[in-house]
N, C-alpha and C positions, 0 to 999 in steps of 0.2 A: 488760230485763240478762237473761242465760242465769241457767239458775237449774245449781247445780250437779252436777246428774245430767247437762246437758246438754253439764259441758266435759270440757274432756283430762283422762286422768289425769295426763300429765305434764300438771310445771306452768310449763315451757319452751312446752307446745303452746297453752296456754293462755295464758298471758301473748303470744302469736305469733300468735295467734285475736284477743286486742284487738283488739291495734296492731300486726300483722306487717305491712301495707303498704306503700306507700312516700307514701303522699300524708299517712294516718291518726298516722306517725311527724311529717313535715314540719309538719303541723298540731297536733301537741305538741311542735314546738321552737317555731313563735310564741308559743303557750299558755306556756307555759315565763316568757315576758318580759314580759308585761301581756295584757291583756281586749282582742279583735281584733273589729272585725265582720265583719258576712259578705263583704260584697265590698275591703273591705280585708286579709283571708285573700284571693277570687279572686286579684286581684293579683297579689299575693305568692310564688300558686305559682302559677309559670307552665307552661303548659299542664295545665292541672285546670278539667277542665270544671263549669260550672254542676249538674250532674247530681252528678258524681263530686263534687263540696267536698256539698254536698247532704244526702246519705247517707249520707259519714265522719262528718261532725256529730249527725245522728241517732244512725247506728249509737251513735255514743262516750257520745251525751247519755242512751242506752238502758242505756249497760252502767253508769254515771256516773264515767263517764272527766270530763267536762265537761259546765258548771255552761251553761243556753241562759238570758240574763236579758233581759225585755223592760223598756223603759221606756213610760212614760205617757205620752209626748210628740207632739208632730205636728212634724215629718212622727213613726215610731215608732221606735223603738230598740233594735237587739236589739243584747247585747257577747255573745260565747263567752269562759267562761272558763275556769282548773282546775280540778274539782273535791276535793276535803279524796285521798279516791284519785288523781285525776290527776295528784297533787303526788308523789305518795310516784312517782310515775316519773319524776323529778327525777333518782337515780343512774343511774337507766342510761340513759338521754339523754344523761346526762355521762360515762358509759361510753365514749358511741359516738363522741362527738367527741373523747377522750383520743384511741379507738382510726384515727378519720382522719386527723386531726392528726397523729399517727405514720408514719397508713401515706402518706404526702401525704409529709411527710419522707427519708421512707427509701428513697421510690419514686422522685425525682429524677432 
């Protein structure tokens, strides 16, 4: 997790630093609905490499946005879900969805 002094002064820049790339936003979109396993995410996020998915998930976990849960099963099962902090981003993603729908509707 980044320290307060490592974050930009601007709150919008802070948010962009935490979730401001295509893959992190799409991972968040998926996790808003339910927990996902790594391979499920990789298959659903067409075009993402295993390396980028791993880096994104680790970064989001480190920033406290998602939670990685390992189940003691054979074979091991790992699921990713939103943390309480991640849940607070729901309105941001909802607003992006509304904007995207309106944009598409007005540009047919």
